[in-house]
Phi, psi and omega in degrees: 000314183293329179294317178298315180300316182294325178297316179298316184293333182273349185301319185244049183251133177245127178273099186295318181299319180296317180296317179301315180299321181288325176297315179299319179297317178299315181299320181296318180295318179297320180297319183294324182264007182056044183285176183263172176293334176296319178299318180296316181300314182298316182295312183289318181297322178296317179297313181298321180297316184284320191255349182234295190294321179295320180296317184269005177057047176265131181300154178295146178283173172263119181270148178050043183290125185272127174233150185239128179237153180242125177237100185066237179267000185263134175258126181244139177246136179234145173247121180274135182304312178203140179234114177255101183062248176248026179247122181265129171258125177239121181260139177233155181301149182311136177072008177303318185286353176281342181260118190301321181295313180296322178300311184297321178296318180297317179298314181300319182295313182291313186287312190269342181245300186297309186294315181295322178292319178301319182291340178275349181294134185298318181293321179295321178298323178294320178298314181297320178299319179295321178296315179295325180298336178271006180079017182256163181259114180287141177223145176245138182231152173234136178234118181251123185233137173241014179094328178251328187230166180211147174232138181249137175237121183240122185240130172262144186231065176278247179287333174213164186269126174234136184239144176242131179256132176230133352287161182294327178234138178073209181212163176275144170288136180285105179231190183302315182295320180289323176296320178300320179293320177301313180299318182297318181295319180292315178302319181299334180290341184244355184230164178291146172286128182277099176225177187301317185294311183289322180294319178297324179296319183275329188236353180292174189297340179273350183285153179294326179296312182299314184294316179294316183294311183296318180293319179297314180293320179298315179296320179296321180289320180296326180251033186301135178259335186274136174298326181297317179299315181295318181294318180297317179298313182296321179291322176300316179301315182298316182283317182295333180291349173276337183261326184235151170280069189303129176218119179300325181295316180293315184291333179299334183299334184271000181300318181297323179298334179263019171092005175288146175288166180301318180293318178298320182295322182298326183258003183291147174272108186300323181292317179293325177297314180296321178294320178296319179297315180295324177297316179300310182296321182296325180295319177299316180299313184296321179292318178295320180294319179297322178296317178297315178300320181296320182291335185242034177276098183052228182262043181234157173233112180244165176233106182284315183298320179299324181293324178289326182299331183282350182275120181267322183289132178295323181292320178291324177296319178300319179300317181291323178291329176296322176295319178299311184291334179282350183091357183303317184300317182288322178295326177302324179267020176063035177241115181266157170067018176285314174238119178213122183065042187300123184276348190241024181267003185302333184300334178292330178281347176247022186304133178205178184297325180295315179294319179302315181295321178297314180297319178297322177299317180297314182296315180301317183289320178297328181293343179283349187262153170269091185295326187294340178300332178299322183288343179260337180237083189295322180297325177297319179296311180301315182298317183299309182292326180296311183289321180292323179300317179288326184288346174305322177248093191297328188274128182302318184292330179283321175300319179297316180298319182283345180077033179273099181238109174266141187278127175298146180305316187297321181289320176298318178298318181296317178297316179297322177298316181295331178278347182087021178262069178213173188301315182300316181287327176298321179297317179295322178301316180297322179295334179271003177090015180246136182276120178303336179289348179271352182294135178252126184235135178235133166249106187279353174224069201295335178057233181273358174091018184303310185296314182293321178300318179292322178299314179300315181300320183287322176298316180295321179297321177299315181293322178296317178296319181295322185254024172071031173105335180232122181281126178301149186303317182292325178290318180298318179295316180296321179295318179301312182292324179291315181299315183287354173258337190245339182253104199231149178225149174236151169195159179259343182274115185301322181287321177299318180300315181296319178297315181296320179296320179296315178296322179298314180298317179294324178297319178295322180291313183294331179279004179060037177253325187300324183290352183259016181285339170047054176085352177287142175274130177241155179245132174281109193274057175239122192240143175280108178202155174273114188295338185257343182253119179255179178301328182299323182285343178257019182290141177212181178238136176245134178255119180243128181271115178251115190068245175243009186256127176284130179245126182263128181238132172288125183232164170256128180258122181241101180286144175229167189276352183279123188299320183294337185255313178068309182202157171252142172244134178221142179302129182302319182298322178293314181299321183278357180274009176039284184298315179296322182291320178297319178295320179300312181296323178298316179293320178299318178301318179294319179295322179294322179304325181271357179053043178287141180294151183296338180264007180290147182306322183294317180294311181298322178297318178297314182296320180296324181297319180281338177291345180292348180294338182265175191278279190284164178297320180297317179296320179299318178295321178296318177301315182299319178298314182295316181291327178295318178295321177300312181295318183295326177292319176297324180294322176300314180294323179299316182291338176270358179076021182234041185263346195291333187268346191284319181299315175299322178296317178295318180299330182298340183282352179256359185302315183298327179287317181298320187254018184301124175051041183259343195258145175276330182222137168240128188216151175153190179235095187289167178296143182254022182287136177281152182308318186292342182265000178293121189277340183268112186300319182295315179296320179300321179295318179296316180299318180300317180296319179296317183294315186268308188278322185274312187251348178060035179295319170221150178240336181280133183299322184291340178272343185301316184294335181275346187300134181260145182296334183302319182292317177298318178303317182300304185288325184290312182290325174299316182292314187282318195249337188272138173292157173301131182085355177290163184249150179230140177222113184234139164287134185222154171293142183290354177300342177296344178293324191216344184297138183301324183292347179255010185300312180295326180295309184288334179274354180073023182265047179259150178278149171072308182267114179251136185207160177238118175281123184254337178199147176237130174260114185261113184249023184304323186258025173265128178230139343280160175217266176246186182280344177227156180305146192229152171215179172224143181248129174250124184219169178235138177286127181102158178081191180226149179287131177248110178275147005286153179250146176299141176226144173245112183265116182254132180210157179135181184243137178249157178299129184301322188280350181214026183293337180282340193243006180283138175283160183302320182304318180285323181296327180299337177278343186254335183246159174261146180233114184238128178276132179219177169250146179238138187247152172262109178263154178220149178211109187064232178268359185271138174231155174200158177263138182206158178276353172247144181256135177216140177226130184239150174242142182129159184274161174294174185300146173305328187276356185308314183280349184263335175282132183234153175285142182288185186277143176274095182278082188221144357288136186303325183299336181275343190238318182284130187222166165239145185273127181264324183205150179234126176246168183305322185253343184212166175237142176266125186229164174214169182304135183293146177295335181300331181293315181292318181297321180277006176072023182261002187279106175246332179222174180215139177276145178287163174292118185215154172275148177221139178306138187298332184290354178255015178263123182230165171261137177239121178264127179239176181298334181294342181258351188265126176241170175299118175073003180202174179208157173282172177295143179294157176285152180272139181216150168270119180233126182279066181226155174223144178301141178213091181067236183271009179212202178238162172239143179280135176254105178283171184303315181297320179294319178300318179298315181296324181281356181083012179270071189292329181290317175297319180302318179294318178300316181292328176299317179291322179296321179296324178296316179298317180299319180298319180292321182291315186283330181059236184292345182266003189300328182286346185277338182203127179281166180296330181285322177294323178292319181297323181253036183305127182052035179055032181295336181262307187290341179281348180285143185270129175282353185262342186300137180278323183227147177229119175272124184237148171218161186293137174286328177211157181158165178293321180229154175295144170211136183222154180209165176252131174261112174272101190300314183299314180295321180297320180289331176290324180291331176223095188288354177284336184284143178257358180170169178242123180251141179266129181280169188288350177277007178229155165255147184222154175226129183261134180207156173257000184259106184293329178294319177297320180298316179295322177302312182291319183293330176294311182297316185287348174257004182287142179288338177298308180297323179298317178294320183296325183275348185307310181294341182273347183278141168286154182247136176258194182298331185246025176118193182300143184233286192295130178244309179046230182261018182302319179300333184273359171289339180276152189284067176280115185281164175298141181300130179236111183297344180268356180268125186297320179296318180298313182297317181295319176299319178299317180296318179292324176298319179294314182298314180296321180295318180294318179293315181299320181296326177285324182290326189307307180295330180292316180293319178299316181292319181303321181264003184061026177286335179298322178292318180295324179294319179293325183283319188255339182084359182198151173270150176283157184307318182292330177288318177300316181299320179297313180298314180299317182297317183290324178295315179300318182298318183283344179252015190299326179293318178294319181296325177297319178295320178297319181302315181300319180289323180294323175302312180296319181299314183285331176298323180296323185268353185221147175212158180295140182252352184228134177297135178082359179257130184301138177273182184298331184306327183301332184271350186273141170276128179278144180291000000 
């Protein structure tokens, strides 16, 4: 197999060093005989034709091509030595370009006469028109050669022609790199420029290739015959669920974008669809990477894609692709670790004529491109992969749900600048006696590889500057080997890893380093590993009986998706021994290749050798038993043909040990997935322990679900990988400014990981950027953060079509950059970051402990209903239309009768306006009043009570819950979810009034629920329950209720909480108990301010209640409400805005009183720190 592969790889190989030597030889011979430039042209063109153009299948040029130019009344004719497409070759006698006068004359002739005359040619203009018609940028080039030296002229021809001469002074010596550039320019004349726009056109989701390929792969996966395909998919789901909040329902939405019909999309398996899409994209990446490796294999230029194009037989093509997927192709080019444990090679096990045709389509289309341009224009390469990576998931809302955020170049550059990873700082390091090549940089969530690619580019730029534009060969080789040992990336997403490796390889090529490896084997140091979970977190204990004695061994448990195996156990001490463990896995891999039985002397001898790492004889015997079982399980997988991915996955568990505290810099854009969206239950449990027990990021259970992985990534990677005093730079969600779950993080109150935040880059007002407001944190390991901290506030608007791909230099012309100080403010237990400093003294509100979050009525499809019919004892109900309208419909409850006593009203934020509310939604709730609260009626209890109709409803609800929860169903029942943290049963059925306010929103809004009046308006309801999108306070005192509703609707309180709110895509969001951090006192009927606020609250409530139906009617929202059962968010916002506007005079009076009220309860606690007054609007 390898012999066939090597023959194929050598078919389209050009030995550049040999060609350069022969050109030099021709020039020397011409020089000796005092020959002409015509002699030189004939010799070199004959050599290029035989050894380069024929191999690469480049058409013959036009020799002595006649062009005619007009200068005034004079007609001039020129004969071009050779014309390749739009590239002019001009030959000069040997050493002509060494003489500055002759060089300048040659340049002037080519640039000012030949090129301009060529562009005036009618046929050439037609060619250029055709190039533009394809959406491509036409370029004209001139290459002047004297056999020893070369000069390049590159002209863009947009509205006018501008040319760049390289080098600006003198000429380049004709060497391997310059010959490679000549070849690249000629190839570009006959092929498409490979950039984001053209690639998206040919391979993006709207292209015929993408639609055909994805559908073909999806069908093959859905009807998979191979155990290996099924195992790979299941393992991909298990691993990908650590990176994405995988939901088949969400992913199904993009099926239509890939050409599925509406009916096909409804029944599509979203997870398999996503896997098929990733498989398709990965094949494009692997082919492009192989092509790049081929072009830069020592002093050779090969074409891998061209070699595949010549294969007609599907079986032979499959053989070559098997070599590609095994990593053989990359190893042939001395590149290790490009493909290891490949997750997307399953299509070979399902190979058929349809898959073969799809693959041939991809290869044919890729062959039309000039791949090598990527290696010369690195930003173009990064941009291409970045945009194509995002386009895999066409819908913005699905990308947002999955957390697919690629980092714009300009922001990555800015972070690297702040860390000191740029040319200027590298120069300073050298002046201080430190070699920049020794710097170790890690991106622990590498994504598409933007940060690492930029680091490589900057190191190479430093070396070019140091050595006058050309890096000496020995320095370039040393840099290549140093970079591939020191600039490292981790990720858990197999496709991201492949994208990053491809970008890394291109960065080495574009930096002119890759070609200098000279037979050295290099490793692309991007590894599949979970950056936050080490072997320690998967620790367990195994009991092995030796003789009659139980021996306990600390082991690492690694679960896998194959049912026959389920999990691997390995001694923890062995896994943590890094070098020994890597050697152990390597030897195991060799034994598996030979399929030796677990009891064979060779296998047992190997296992015994590694068992010597432990202490006692009994422990050694226990180790041997554990290792024998490990080997036998791998052997089972080997015999089923599904062994290739497991050893790399197992190896990933030692990465944290191998690289512990090794790095000078940790940089990147970590995953922004919230804890509650982690789809893998086991991983979620580990993450929870790290957040609470190890780092103490949050301790309160209610904040745990909101916790974002980005914060854990920051402290965890800093703790595990960064040297003391090392620097970290992360893109972060701006919620770290104010969200409660980030309070310990911003205050530096974390356990174990100590750090000092030195600067914050605030990008909240940059548009467009990400789906949520963004910032970046620059920190140092060790020490404590001392506020105020420097902040760089970036704001402005970027072009929508290229905001991801603009360089920092260009962005600086479009955005404003303002230096500020940022303060850590606190109020009670609440903290937030703000550009204004405030310090308050006084306790939080008396009501803080009495306002509670409402009930989580989830899954909504099981509880929210509309009434179809009412009988004396029961009501016939079905799933509410509000569920479908709000996009929550994943399942549906059947039309069923339910006993009337289980029909309740549920008030949510969608019904709450300032000082008033809409009618609550109708719901079936399995609760009954029990004293001062409710009791849950489970299905069995309903049956015992004779409530058979409710029991049937609950039976159907339990089925829906089981489908929604999947693997997590055993962790929480539907009843526990409904009454999460007693949100439902703690509500009082006796309370006369409930004061409610929004849990989140751009502005505060509060209302009073008069329970008795609400039940009179809908006599079917047995009570009013408050939903979790609201906070509520129960009282029987209507004056107290009016007092509170006045304060909670005041614009003063709204302004005060603004800096404390997290911001979403559409503005400030989280409110929670922030209003109650302020010293709002208990209602006192004898206090004049309290009484007046109560009176104004009553007046505003009465007016608002009268206004509400008028505003609804004016906008015809009343009809929509009757039709849909709920208003849409923008409609709710309109109603709230109009009510506030019409009550603005009353609200102004309330504001004045609230100022006085809060002044009484709060005072400044620090000299020189602004008091509350600064925030108040004066009347």
